[in-house]
C-alpha positions in Angstrom: -54.0 -62.8 10.7 -57.1 -60.4 11.6 -56.3 -57.1 13.7 -59.1 -55.0 14.9 -61.7 -57.3 13.2 -59.8 -56.7 9.6 -58.8 -59.7 8.1 -55.2 -59.3 6.2 -53.7 -62.1 4.4 -50.4 -62.0 3.3 -49.0 -62.4 -0.4 -46.5 -65.1 -1.1 -43.2 -64.3 -1.2 -40.5 -64.8 -4.0 -36.5 -64.9 -3.4 -34.7 -64.4 -6.1 -30.8 -65.1 -5.6 -29.2 -64.1 -9.1 -26.3 -62.3 -9.5 -28.0 -60.6 -12.8 -29.9 -57.6 -12.6 -31.4 -58.5 -16.1 -32.4 -61.5 -14.2 -34.3 -59.7 -11.5 -36.3 -57.3 -14.3 -37.3 -60.3 -16.4 -38.8 -61.9 -12.9 -40.4 -58.6 -11.9 -41.9 -58.0 -15.4 -42.9 -61.4 -16.3 -45.1 -61.5 -12.9 -46.3 -58.0 -12.3 -49.7 -59.3 -13.2 -49.6 -61.8 -10.0 -49.9 -61.4 -6.7 -46.5 -61.6 -5.7 -44.1 -59.6 -3.2 -41.1 -59.9 -5.1 -37.7 -59.7 -3.7 -33.6 -59.8 -5.4 -30.6 -60.3 -4.2 -27.4 -61.1 -6.2 -25.3 -62.6 -4.1 -25.7 -66.2 -1.8 -24.7 -64.5 1.1 -27.0 -61.8 0.9 -29.8 -64.5 -0.3 -29.2 -66.3 3.0 -29.7 -63.3 5.2 -33.0 -62.4 2.9 -34.0 -65.8 3.2 -33.8 -65.9 7.2 -35.7 -62.2 7.5 -38.5 -63.3 4.6 -39.2 -66.9 5.2 -40.2 -66.8 1.4 -42.7 -69.5 -0.3 -40.6 -70.0 -2.9 -36.4 -69.2 -3.7 -35.3 -69.2 -7.4 -31.9 -69.5 -7.2 -28.8 -69.2 -9.6 -25.9 -71.9 -9.4 -23.5 -69.5 -10.3 -22.8 -66.7 -7.8 -20.4 -64.2 -6.9 -19.8 -65.4 -3.6 -20.2 -68.7 -3.0 -22.0 -71.8 -5.4 -26.0 -72.5 -5.6 -25.1 -75.3 -4.1 -23.6 -74.5 -1.3 -25.9 -71.6 -0.5 -28.8 -74.1 -0.8 -27.0 -76.6 2.1 -26.9 -73.7 4.3 -30.4 -73.3 3.5 
């Protein structure tokens, strides 16, 4: 994308949908050296909303979520 002669490039977006804050912290710690935007949600519904807004390049999806299972979330994606 170019704005006023300056080229900008968006970082790849990763969306982690997992009900464990520990998993979110581990992902951020392990991937901090990578050039990524990391977004995390703790429920399937939050994850679906975030996916619609962010259009992530990669989604890591837990199968066991408090409000829906990961397969149902995947079907809605």
